[in-house]
Backbone as a ProteinNet text record, in pm:
[ID]
protein_1_A
[PRIMARY]
MSSLLRKTLSFSRVSLLIPKHRHSLLYSSMASSSSSSSSSSSLLGKLSQNPSRQSSLFSSSALKHKVGSDENLKRVLDSEIQCAEESDHRDQGGVLPNEFPFEIIDNPGEQTILLKREFAGESIQVEVHMPDMAGEEDEDNEDDDDGDESNENLGQPNVSLIVTIAKGEGPRMEFCCTAYPDDITIDSMLMKGHEVSSDQIAYEGPEFSDLDESLQKGMYKYLEVRGIKSNLTNFLQEYMINKDEREYLGWLKNMKEFIGK
[TERTIARY]
7617.1	7568.7	7598.4	7717.5	7754.5	7673.4	7640.6	7557.3	7419.4	7358.1	7224.3	7224.1	7329.7	7340.3	7349.1	7422.8	7434.9	7299.3	7218.5	7086.2	6994.4	7002.2	6916.4	6952.2	7082.2	7126.3	7089	7100	7065	6918.5	6828.8	6684	6650.3	6721.7	6698.6	6736.4	6846.3	6887.9	6786.4	6734.7	6634.4	6510.4	6467	6347.4	6368	6488.4	6516.2	6520.2	6549.9	6556.9	6418.3	6311.1	6175	6131.4	6096.5	6059.3	5939.4	5940.9	5832.1	5700	5707.3	5581.1	5506.1	5574.8	5507.4	5418.5	5469.4	5386.7	5262	5281	5165.6	5064.8	5112.5	5021.4	4940.9	5007.4	4939.2	4828.2	4864.5	4762.7	4651.1	4689	4587.9	4492.1	4548.3	4465.7	4368.5	4418.1	4331.4	4221.7	4260.1	4161	4056.3	4103.4	4010.7	3913.5	3966	3881	3777.1	3822.4	3730.9	3624.2	3667.4	3572.6	3470.5	3517.2	3426.8	3325.2	3373	3282.6	3180.6	3229.7	3139.8	3034.7	3077	2982.7	2876.7	2919.7	2825.2	2724.9	2778.3	2689	2591.3	2642.6	2556.3	2445.8	2481.3	2382.6	2276.9	2322.2	2227.4	2136.9	2200.4	2120.8	2013.1	2049.5	1951.4	1838.8	1875	1772.8	1679.7	1741.6	1658.8	1567.8	1616.4	1534.5	1431.3	1448.2	1356.3	1307.6	1219.4	1172.7	1100.4	1041	970.4	1066	1191	1291.1	1326.7	1340.6	1365.4	1252.2	1128.2	1011.9	1011.4	1051.9	1055.5	1155.7	1271.9	1374.2	1325	1263.1	1212	1095.5	1007	892.4	938.1	1040.8	1093.6	1146.1	1215	1268.2	1155.2	1053.5	940	862.8	850.3	778.5	848.5	981.5	1056.7	1032	1030.3	1003.9	861.9	765.2	626	610.4	667.8	657.6	720.3	835.5	902.2	820.5	765	685.8	555.8	493.6	369.8	393.3	502	533.2	559.5	625.9	653.1	523.1	431.2	303.4	221.2	224.6	149.7	203.2	334.3	391.7	343.7	338.3	289.6	142.4	63.3	-78.9	-98.8	-19	-28.2	-4.9	93.1	123.3	8.4	-48.8	-158.9	-284.1	-308.9	-423.8	-409.8	-290.1	-266.5	-294.6	-247.8	-272.2	-421.4	-491.4	-634.9	-712.3	-671.3	-739.3	-714.7	-596.2	-565.2	-643.3	-675.7	-748.6	-896.8	-943.4	-1083.4	-1171.9	-1277.1	-1369.5	-1510.4	-1518.7	-1649.1	-1745.2	-1693	-1780.2	-1821.2	-1777.7	-1810.1	-1903	-2009.4	-2104.7	-2178.6	-2238.7	-2312.5	-2435.3	-2473.8	-2591.4	-2715.2	-2812.2	-2935.1	-3009.2	-3058.6	-3139	-3268.8	-3328.4	-3457	-3561.5	-3643.1	-3751.1	-3698.1	-3588.4	-3531.5	-3627.9	-3683.6	-3793.5	-3751.1	-3622.7	-3578.9	-3522.7	-3539.3	-3468.2	-3336	-3226.2	-3094	-3058.8	-3029	-2984.6	-2838.5	-2751.3	-2606.5	-2547.7	-2519.3	-2461.9	-2310	-2237.7	-2090.6	-2039.9	-1938.8	-1879.5	-1940	-2046.8	-2110.6	-2068.2	-2071.8	-2024.4	-2126	-2251.3	-2358.1	-2439.3	-2522.5	-2625.3	-2760.2	-2866.5	-3001.4	-3078.7	-3154	-3251.2	-3389.4	-3476.6	-3609.8	-3717.5	-3832.1	-3948.6	-4074.2	-4187.4	-4318.1	-4381.7	-4441	-4497.6	-4623.3	-4737.7	-4865.1	-4884.3	-4862.3	-4881	-4763.9	-4657.2	-4538.3	-4424.8	-4346.5	-4224.1	-4106.1	-4032.7	-3921.3	-3790.7	-3697.1	-3565.8	-3457.4	-3356.6	-3243.7	-3116	-3049.2	-2920.6	-2810	-2731.1	-2628.5	-2490.9	-2411.1	-2279.4	-2169.1	-2049	-1933.1	-1904.4	-1851.1	-1828.7	-1715	-1728.4	-1619.8	-1554.3	-1445.4	-1380.8	-1298.5	-1263.6	-1183.6	-1267.6	-1398.6	-1484.6	-1443.8	-1421.2	-1373.3	-1477.1	-1428.9	-1516.9	-1555.9	-1676.6	-1724.6	-1655.8	-1586.1	-1510.5	-1600.4	-1726.5	-1817.7	-1852.3	-1830.9	-1868.3	-1749.1	-1628.4	-1508.1	-1507.4	-1566.2	-1562.2	-1687	-1780.2	-1902.7	-1875.6	-1892.5	-1866.6	-1993	-2109.2	-2233	-2268.8	-2190.8	-2211.7	-2340.7	-2399.3	-2523.8	-2497	-2605.6	-2595.2	-2515.1	-2525.3	-2454.3	-2303.8	-2256.1	-2112.5	-2057.9	-2141	-2095.5	-2054.1	-2106.6	-2076.6	-1954.5	-1899.8	-1785.6	-1666.7	-1600.7	-1484.7	-1516.9	-1645.6	-1682.8	-1700.7	-1673.8	-1700.7	-1848.9	-1880.1	-2019.6	-2047.4	-2175.9	-2222.9	-2330.4	-2320.2	-2419.6	-2537.8	-2658.3	-2781.4	-2864	-2927.6	-3027.2	-3157.3	-3253.4	-3381.3	-3484.9	-3547.9	-3650.4	-3782.4	-3886.5	-4019.8	-4114.9	-4175.6	-4264.3	-4402	-4503.5	-4641.5	-4694	-4688.8	-4734.4	-4649.7	-4718.1	-4649.7	-4637.5	-4676.1	-4673	-4536.3	-4532.7	-4405.1	-4345.9	-4218.2	-4151.1	-4070.4	-4051.6	-3974.4	-3837	-3733.7	-3597	-3524	-3464.9	-3386.9	-3240.2	-3151	-3007.3	-2968	-2922	-2893.1	-2749.9	-2703.2	-2573.3	-2594.2	-2546.9	-2560.8	-2430.2	-2436	-2322.6	-2347.9	-2249.9	-2275.5	-2392.1	-2497.5	-2615.9	-2689.1	-2674.6	-2742.3	-2757.5	-2867.6	-2890.1	-2926.6	-2864.4	-2898.5	-2951.8	-3047.5	-3099	-3021.1	-2955	-2876.5	-2960	-3047.3	-3133.7	-3249.9	-3351.3	-3466.4	-3524.3	-3592.4	-3655.1	-3768.7	-3855.2	-3963	-3925.7	-3945.1	-3915.1	-4038.9	-4066.2	-4174.4	-4133.6	-4231.7	-4202.4	-4137.3	-4172.3	-4122.3	-3997.9	-3941.9	-3825.5	-3705.3	-3638.5	-3520.8	-3397.5	-3290.5	-3165.9	-3102.4	-3142.8	-3086.1	-3150.6	-3269	-3339.4	-3297.1	-3285.8	-3246	-3367.7	-3410.2	-3529.2	-3498.6	-3600.2	-3585.3	-3576.6	-3472.7	-3448.4	-3504.8	-3560.7	-3610.5	-3496.9	-3527.8	-3422.7	-3334.3	-3224	-3138.4	-3221.3	-3200.4	-3281.3	-3263.8	-3141.1	-3114.5	-3183.3	-3227.5	-3296.1	-3446.2	-3496.3	-3639.3	-3677.6	-3804.2	-3855.1	-3825.5	-3789.2	-3748.5	-3857	-3982	-4090.7	-4103.8	-4076.4	-4080.6	-3965.6	-3849	-3735.8	-3768.7	-3822.7	-3857.8	-3962.5	-4056.2	-4159	-4099.2	-3997.9	-3931.9	-3855.3	-3787.7	-3715.9	-3813.8	-3927.9	-4029.3	-4087.1	-4103.3	-4154.7	-4064.2	-3933.5	-3839.2	-3834.3	-3839.9	-3830.7	-3943.8	-4064.6	-4179.9	-4158.9	-4083.7	-4059.7	-3932.5	-3872.1	-3759.2	-3622.7	-3618.1	-3489.1	-3463.4	-3397.9	-3376.1	-3237.7	-3204.7	-3066.7	-3017.6	-3107.4	-3059.4	-3015.9	-3036.5	-2994.6	-2849.3	-2799.2	-2671.6	-2550.9	-2543	-2427.3	-2421.2	-2538	-2542	-2492.7	-2538.6	-2499.2	-2349.3	-2293.9	-2149.7	-2069.7	-2104.9	-2033.4	-2051.2	-2172.7	-2200.3	-2120.1	-2114.7	-2046.7	-1894.4	-1841.8	-1697.8	-1663	-1749.3	-1731.6	-1738.3	-1833.7	-1847.5	-1725.5	-1676.2	-1559	-1439.9	-1421.3	-1312.4	-1333.7	-1457.4	-1487.1	-1464	-1510.8	-1497.6	-1350.9	-1273.2	-1130.8	-1059.5	-1091.3	-1029.8	-1069.7	-1196.9	-1242.4	-1178.7	-1159.8	-1095.9	-952.3	-880.1	-742.2	-737.5	-827.5	-827.9	-865.2	-960.1	-997.6	-881.3	-806.8	-692.2	-585	-559.6	-459.4	-500.6	-628.8	-677.6	-662.4	-691.9	-680.3	-535.1	-444.1	-302.7	-246.6	-299.1	-248	-296.1	-392.2	-444.9	-342.8
3641.9	3568.2	3419.9	3387.1	3247	3187.3	3270.6	3225.2	3187.9	3269.2	3241.8	3114.7	3092.7	2973.5	2848.2	2856.9	2741.4	2705.1	2808.2	2781.9	2714.9	2760.6	2702.9	2558	2529	2391.3	2302	2358.1	2281.7	2245.2	2337.6	2312.7	2206.6	2213.8	2115.5	1976.8	1964.3	1833.1	1776.8	1864.9	1819.5	1770.1	1843.1	1802.5	1668.8	1646.2	1519.7	1402.6	1431.9	1324.7	1273.5	1349	1305.3	1195.8	1075.3	963.7	998.7	946.9	978	917.5	799.1	733.7	814.9	899.1	986.3	1085.2	1135	1227.1	1156.2	1033.2	960.5	926.9	893.2	865.8	988.6	1101.9	1226.3	1255	1241.8	1267.7	1163.6	1036.2	929.3	954.3	997.3	1026.7	1138.2	1241.8	1355.2	1311.7	1227.9	1181.4	1094.1	1004.6	916.5	995.9	1097.1	1182.8	1252.5	1298.7	1368.8	1274.2	1147.7	1048.6	1010	989.8	954.2	1063	1186.5	1300.5	1307	1277.9	1281.6	1172.2	1049.2	937.5	967.8	1024.7	1059.6	1161.3	1260.8	1364	1303.2	1206.6	1141.5	1061.5	986.6	907.1	994.9	1103.5	1195.7	1258.3	1287.3	1346.8	1252	1122.2	1024	1007	1004.7	990.7	1110.5	1230.7	1351.4	1357.1	1298.4	1296.3	1183.7	1087.8	974.7	959.9	1049.9	1045.4	916.3	849.1	724.3	616.9	621.3	524.9	551.3	681.7	716.3	664.3	687.4	642.5	491.7	421.4	275.4	224.5	291.1	250.2	268	384.6	410.3	317.5	291.5	203.9	62.9	16.8	-117.5	-130.4	-28.4	-30.3	-28.7	56.3	64.8	-66	-132.8	-259.7	-367.2	-369	-466.6	-446.5	-320	-290.8	-332.5	-307.7	-343.4	-493.7	-568.7	-714.6	-768.4	-714.4	-760.1	-733.6	-613.3	-578.9	-657.4	-680.5	-757.9	-902.3	-961.4	-1099.7	-1112.1	-1014.3	-1015.7	-1007.1	-918.3	-903.9	-1031.7	-1098.1	-1222.8	-1332.1	-1335.6	-1434	-1407.5	-1280.3	-1245.1	-1283.3	-1256	-1290.4	-1441.3	-1517.9	-1664.2	-1713.7	-1655.9	-1694.8	-1658.9	-1539.3	-1495.1	-1578.8	-1613.5	-1698.1	-1835.2	-1890.7	-2020.8	-2015	-1909.4	-1894.1	-1880.1	-1802.7	-1781.8	-1911.2	-1992.1	-2119.5	-2218.1	-2215.1	-2306.5	-2271.6	-2143.1	-2100.8	-2080.8	-2121.3	-2102.1	-2196.7	-2139.6	-2220	-2213.8	-2211.3	-2192.7	-2307.6	-2424.6	-2537.6	-2539	-2439	-2433.9	-2316.1	-2305.4	-2196	-2206.6	-2093.7	-2092.7	-2182.8	-2233.7	-2320.2	-2232.4	-2259	-2179.7	-2198.1	-2088.7	-2101.3	-2176.2	-2228.7	-2296.4	-2198	-2247.1	-2167.8	-2037.1	-2047.1	-1929.5	-1884.6	-1763.1	-1724.7	-1648.8	-1622.3	-1531.6	-1605.9	-1542.7	-1583.4	-1507	-1578.4	-1515	-1483.6	-1357.7	-1315.5	-1273.4	-1356	-1333.8	-1330.9	-1212.2	-1196.5	-1187.2	-1276	-1269.7	-1133.3	-1084.8	-955.8	-838.2	-861.2	-752.2	-753.8	-636.5	-616.9	-663.4	-676.5	-708.8	-827.7	-880.7	-976.9	-918.9	-972.7	-929.5	-1048.1	-1023.5	-1119.2	-1061.4	-1142.6	-1093.3	-1190	-1131	-1212.4	-1126.9	-1192.7	-1128.2	-1172.7	-1076.8	-1108.2	-1023.6	-1089.8	-1023.9	-894.8	-901.2	-784.2	-687.3	-721.6	-635.5	-698.2	-612.8	-657.3	-620.6	-721.5	-699.2	-732.6	-640.7	-659.6	-622.8	-708.6	-683.9	-680.1	-566.1	-552.1	-580.3	-684.3	-729.7	-694.7	-625.1	-578.9	-671.8	-652.7	-732.1	-711.4	-813.1	-801.9	-708.6	-644.2	-564.6	-650.9	-718.2	-810.4	-737.9	-611.3	-535.6	-494.6	-478.6	-436.5	-303.2	-204.7	-74.5	-7.6	53.2	118.5	256.3	294.1	428.2	526.4	624.7	720	796.1	813.9	888.9	811.8	678.9	597.3	556.1	600.1	554.9	596.7	713	763.9	728.2	652.9	615.6	491.4	500.8	388.1	346.5	371.5	342.1	194.1	113.8	-30.6	-74.1	10	-30.8	-140.8	-194	-310	-280.4	-155.6	-122.4	-127	-88.8	-90.2	-232.2	-327.8	-465.7	-521.4	-463.2	-512.7	-447.4	-344.4	-274.8	-369.7	-362.3	-445.8	-582	-617.5	-747.6	-738.5	-848.1	-847.9	-824.3	-756.2	-721.5	-709	-711.9	-697.9	-590.2	-498.9	-391.6	-439.4	-405	-441.6	-316.7	-312.8	-209.7	-282.4	-268.9	-339.2	-242	-277.8	-192.9	-269	-206.2	-266.4	-175.5	-229.1	-150.1	-214.6	-128.5	-174.6	-115.9	-195.7	-147.7	-32.6	67.8	182.5	299.1	277.7	386.3	406.3	480.6	504.3	372.7	377.9	259.2	297.3	198.4	218.2	154.4	226.2	176.2	177.1	63.4	49.2	25.4	97.4	68.8	-7.3	-130.5	-217.3	-269	-317.2	-384.1	-520.2	-624.9	-760.9	-804.1	-827.5	-880	-1028.5	-1101	-1240.5	-1250.3	-1318.2	-1342.9	-1215.6	-1109.8	-985.2	-894	-820.2	-719	-588.5	-479.8	-348	-260.1	-175.1	-76.3	52.5	99.9	223.3	346.4	334	446.2	393	476.2	439.6	565.5	549.6	664.7	617.3	712.1	687.4	752.5	679.6	733.2	725.9	836.3	835.1	759.2	706.2	625.9	708.5	836.2	922.2	1001.6	975.8	1051.8	1017.1	1120	1096.9	1079.9	1032.4	1010.1	1141.3	1253.3	1383.3	1440.8	1389.9	1440	1362.6	1433	1371.7	1364.6	1243	1224.8	1256	1306.1	1332	1198.9	1181.2	1053.3	1047.4	1157.9	1157	1166.5	1153.8	1161.5	1037.3	1044.9	926.8	812.5	692.3	579.6	557.1	575.1	554.2	658.3	770.3	874.5	851.2	754	725.5	662.7	673.2	611.5	461.5	407.7	267.3	173.4	202.9	116.8	122	239.7	252.3	173.4	178.1	99.8	-49.7	-97	-239.2	-276.9	-185.6	-211.7	-226	-145.7	-153.7	-285.3	-327.6	-455.5	-571.2	-566	-670.3	-667.4	-547	-528.4	-600	-585.5	-652.5	-803.4	-841	-983.2	-1063	-1009	-1077	-1098.6	-1010.4	-1017	-1095.3	-1159	-1248.5	-1188.3	-1062.6	-998.4	-1014.7	-1124.6	-1153.2	-1211.7	-1231.9	-1263.9	-1396.3	-1494.6	-1623.2	-1613	-1496.8	-1473.9	-1427.2	-1368.8	-1297	-1387.9	-1500.7	-1589.1	-1644.6	-1680.3	-1729.4	-1622.4	-1497.9	-1390.7	-1362.7	-1366	-1341.7	-1449.5	-1575.8	-1684.7	-1676.1	-1645.6	-1638.2	-1526.4	-1409.8	-1295.2	-1310.8	-1376.2	-1405.8	-1498.4	-1598.7	-1691.1	-1616.8	-1526.4	-1448.7	-1359.6	-1301.1	-1213.9	-1291.3	-1415.3	-1498.6	-1530.9	-1563.4	-1594.6	-1473.4	-1357.5	-1236.8	-1197.1	-1215.7	-1181.3	-1270.9	-1400.3	-1494	-1459.6	-1428.8	-1390.1	-1261.1	-1167.7	-1038.7	-1059.8	-1148.9	-1179.3	-1242.3	-1336.6	-1404.9	-1309.7	-1220.4	-1122.2	-1028.8	-990.9	-903.3	-974.6	-1101.5	-1177.8	-1192.1	-1218.7	-1233.4	-1103.2	-990.8	-860.9	-831.7	-856.4	-827.2	-918.4	-1042.8	-1138.1	-1115.6	-1024.6	-1000.4	-926.4
-3226.5	-3342.7	-3325.2	-3287	-3263.9	-3151.2	-3047.7	-2934.8	-2982.6	-3065.8	-3119	-3200.8	-3277.6	-3360.4	-3274.3	-3158.8	-3069.9	-3009.2	-2969.5	-2910.6	-3010.5	-3135	-3239.9	-3264	-3270	-3291.4	-3173.3	-3051.4	-2930.2	-2931.1	-2964.8	-2968.7	-3072.2	-3184.5	-3291.2	-3244.6	-3165.9	-3116.9	-3017.5	-2930	-2831.2	-2901.3	-3003.8	-3078.2	-3144.9	-3193.8	-3261.3	-3164.5	-3032.5	-2932.5	-2890.9	-2914.8	-2876.5	-2971.2	-2920.2	-3008	-3094.1	-3215.7	-3307.3	-3261.9	-3189.1	-3150.4	-3045.2	-2965	-2868.3	-2940.7	-3054.8	-3132.9	-3183.7	-3230.6	-3285.9	-3177.4	-3051.3	-2939.7	-2903	-2902.7	-2868.7	-2968.1	-3096.3	-3198.3	-3191.5	-3161.6	-3152.1	-3036.9	-2920.2	-2802.6	-2831.2	-2896.2	-2928.5	-3024.2	-3119.6	-3216.9	-3149.6	-3053.4	-2981.9	-2897.8	-2826.1	-2743	-2827.2	-2940.5	-3030.3	-3082	-3112	-3163.2	-3058.5	-2927.8	-2817.4	-2794.1	-2791.6	-2771.2	-2882.2	-3002.7	-3117.9	-3108.4	-3058.1	-3044.7	-2940.4	-2822.1	-2715.5	-2765.3	-2834.4	-2886.9	-2985.4	-3062.9	-3161.3	-3093.7	-2980	-2907.4	-2843.5	-2777.4	-2715.3	-2819.3	-2934.6	-3041.5	-3088.8	-3100.8	-3145.5	-3044.2	-2912	-2808.9	-2805.7	-2820.8	-2818.7	-2939.7	-3050.2	-3170.2	-3165.4	-3071.3	-3061.7	-2917.5	-2870.3	-2730.8	-2696.6	-2795	-2767	-2717.9	-2764.3	-2718.1	-2572.7	-2537	-2396.6	-2309.2	-2350.8	-2274.5	-2259.7	-2364.9	-2361.1	-2258.7	-2251.3	-2154.9	-2012.1	-1983.3	-1848.6	-1815.6	-1912.5	-1890	-1858.1	-1926.2	-1901.4	-1759.6	-1710.8	-1574.1	-1472	-1495.5	-1402.8	-1399.3	-1515.4	-1521.9	-1439.8	-1444.3	-1365.3	-1216.3	-1170.7	-1029.6	-992.1	-1079.9	-1052.6	-1036.5	-1130.6	-1125.9	-997.7	-959.5	-838.1	-713.2	-701	-582.5	-578.9	-695.6	-701	-658.2	-705.4	-668.9	-519.4	-462.5	-318.7	-239.4	-283.5	-214.6	-224.8	-340.3	-356.3	-264	-243.7	-150.4	-7.9	30.1	164.1	178.7	74.4	77.5	86.4	13.4	20.2	162.3	228.3	366.1	459.6	440.1	525.8	500.6	374.7	341.2	406.5	403.8	466.3	616.3	681.3	825.6	853.9	769.6	789.6	769.7	671.8	647	760.5	817.4	927.8	1054	1071.2	1191.3	1164.5	1044.7	1007.5	1088.2	1150.7	1231	1172.5	1039.5	976.7	1006.2	1040.4	1071.5	1218.2	1293.2	1435.2	1462.5	1382.1	1398.3	1530	1569.5	1694	1686.9	1800.9	1810	1819	1731.9	1732.6	1864.6	1921.7	2043.7	2013.7	2116.2	2099.6	2047.1	1953.5	1894.7	1834.4	1761.6	1695.1	1585.5	1595.2	1505.2	1379.7	1362.4	1256	1134.7	1019.5	898.3	895.1	868.2	863	718	690.8	557.7	569.6	513.6	524.4	384.1	334.1	200.6	210.6	140.8	143.7	98.8	168.7	134.3	207.5	284.3	358.1	504.3	564.8	701.2	805.3	765.7	859.8	809.7	900.1	860.2	902.3	845.7	881.8	937.3	1042.9	1094.2	1064.4	1004.6	968.6	1015.7	1051.3	1084.7	1076.9	1062	1070.4	1201.5	1272.2	1403	1425.1	1426	1456.8	1376.8	1246.7	1161.8	1161.5	1228.3	1232.5	1150.7	1089	1020.9	1109.6	1151.7	1244.6	1173.5	1181.5	1118.9	1218.8	1228.9	1319	1235.4	1235.8	1166.6	1267.7	1240.2	1334.6	1278.9	1358.3	1314.1	1363.7	1306.8	1347.4	1496.5	1563.5	1707.9	1743.3	1856.6	1913.9	2020.7	1982.2	2075.3	2179.9	2153.1	2249.7	2368.5	2343.9	2453.5	2510.5	2422	2466.9	2556.8	2662.7	2757.4	2707.9	2740.3	2708.8	2802.2	2744.7	2825.7	2922.4	2882.8	2968.6	3095.2	3093.3	3208.5	3293.1	3253.7	3323.6	3470	3499	3635	3714.7	3651.2	3721.9	3805.2	3933.9	4024	4097.8	4033.4	4104.4	4096.6	4017.9	4016.9	3952.6	3863.5	3800.6	3698.3	3643	3554.7	3429.8	3376.6	3253.3	3273.7	3394.2	3419.8	3428	3462.8	3473.5	3337.4	3229.6	3095	3032.3	3098	3039.9	3025.3	2909.8	2884.2	2827.4	2815.5	2760.8	2609.3	2537.2	2393	2368.4	2260.3	2234.8	2086	2053.4	1916	1913.6	1818.3	1805.2	1721.4	1766	1696.3	1669	1553.1	1524.3	1493.9	1583.8	1572.1	1518	1406.8	1345.6	1343.7	1396.7	1401.5	1324.8	1220	1134.1	1128.2	1111.6	1094	963.4	858.8	729.1	678.6	620.4	562.4	660.2	784	881.3	944.3	1054.5	1124.4	1174.7	1207.7	1260.1	1384.2	1468	1590.6	1573.1	1615.7	1598	1731.9	1764.9	1887.8	1851.5	1916.6	1906.6	2032.8	2014.2	2128.2	2122.2	2235.8	2243.2	2307.1	2238.4	2288.6	2354	2484.8	2561	2588.5	2639.7	2676.1	2775	2733.5	2817.7	2858	2780.6	2819.3	2697.7	2693.5	2590.7	2659.7	2615.3	2669.1	2556.5	2590.1	2495.1	2517	2412.7	2423.1	2390.6	2291.1	2253.1	2171.6	2154.7	2072.4	2011	1898.2	1833.2	1744.2	1709.1	1614.8	1482.6	1372.7	1240.3	1152.2	1081.7	985.5	860.7	790.4	671.7	562.1	554.9	447.1	486.8	603.3	647.9	561.3	507.7	423.9	511.7	449	523	567.6	505	541.2	666.6	700	817.3	941.8	1052.7	1179.1	1270.2	1299.1	1381.8	1527.9	1597.9	1741.1	1814.6	1894.1	1960.4	2101.6	2147.8	2283.5	2384	2512	2614.6	2612.2	2685.6	2701.2	2760.2	2706.3	2752.2	2901.8	2948.6	3091.5	3179.1	3117.7	3194.1	3202.5	3127	3131	3264.6	3297.1	3418.9	3416	3527.8	3534.9	3484.7	3516.7	3470.2	3317.8	3257.5	3112	3048	3111.1	3060.2	3061.9	3172.2	3181.5	3078	3053.3	2952.8	2813.1	2782.3	2651.3	2635.7	2741.2	2735	2712.1	2779.3	2763	2621.7	2568	2432	2330.8	2345.7	2255.8	2281.3	2406.4	2441	2377.5	2380.6	2320.9	2171.3	2108.9	1964	1928.4	2027.3	2001.8	2027.9	2073.6	2102.7	2252.1	2287.7	2429	2451.2	2577.5	2615.2	2557.7	2534.9	2482.7	2336.2	2273.9	2136.1	2127.6	2235.9	2228.9	2204.5	2275.7	2258.4	2116.5	2062.5	1924.5	1827.5	1844.9	1753.7	1761.6	1881.1	1893.8	1821.3	1841.5	1774.7	1623.2	1581.1	1437.3	1372.1	1436	1375.9	1380.4	1483.1	1485.7	1369.6	1347.6	1236.1	1102.3	1089.1	964.8	943.5	1048.5	1037.3	979.8	1024.9	973.6	825.8	788.7	648.2	558.6	604.2	522.6	506.6	611.3	603.5	502.6	506.4	412.1	268.4	248	114.8	67.6	159.6	128.2	82.2	150	110.7	-28.4	-54.2	-183.5	-297.2	-271.3	-373.6	-405.6	-302.7	-324.1	-406.7	-374	-448.8	-595.3	-618	-755.4	-833.2	-767.4	-834	-872	-779.6	-804.8	-913	-921	-1018.5	-1160.3	-1179.2	-1314.3	-1400.2
[MASK]
+++++++++++++++++++++++++++++++++++++++++++++++++++++++++++++++++++++++++++++++++++++++++++++++++++++++++++++++++++++++++++++++++++++++++++++++++++++++++++++++++++++++++++++++++++++++++++++++++++++++++++++++++++++++++++++++++++++++++++++++++++++++++++++++++++++

């Protein structure tokens, strides 16, 4: 009995030795934790109850990223535009050949130009494409070592031409040609009916190079009389290189204007 009484008195003394402010800190900490948890729950509850506010926060962040990336792209475009303007040779167009018979139709923003003329009741149109400055070789001719004239042009810059000759409302003749420096080659030719739709594929005949040599020479002479001859090629190459530079500069400026809206 006396032993039990001593233990009880000892426990009471230990309890009395614990400072009162420790108890208050413990209760304060618990209360603070409870209050913080309650505040977080309250904030989440408000956000969940107001989804438009959540959307606004995310939209604001996305807008900042958009503005930053757009401004960076505009700076790059400004630099590229400056370089393009410094290297622009638009005033150094090709010199027209003597007795140039064609009207040039050059619409800004288009990949090609058109040459047009009327000749002895015929309507002649030449569609001129952008130059191939790489002069890529035809893989089918890589192993040909016969030294013919077509192989001499491999690797040279060139311009593709589509020559269309029409007589009234009847059929028309179409030549696919390649213009090299001081030379024009006929790659293929075909006859097209006036009513042929774009879905129909016209018979192109045999490979032009497989035709009888006299027939090939006759076709070259046929085009030459109508103004499609070698003295046209250098002018077309210079003109199309010049157009390519103009179109590239315009393309850059249009892109910058679009992004800046």
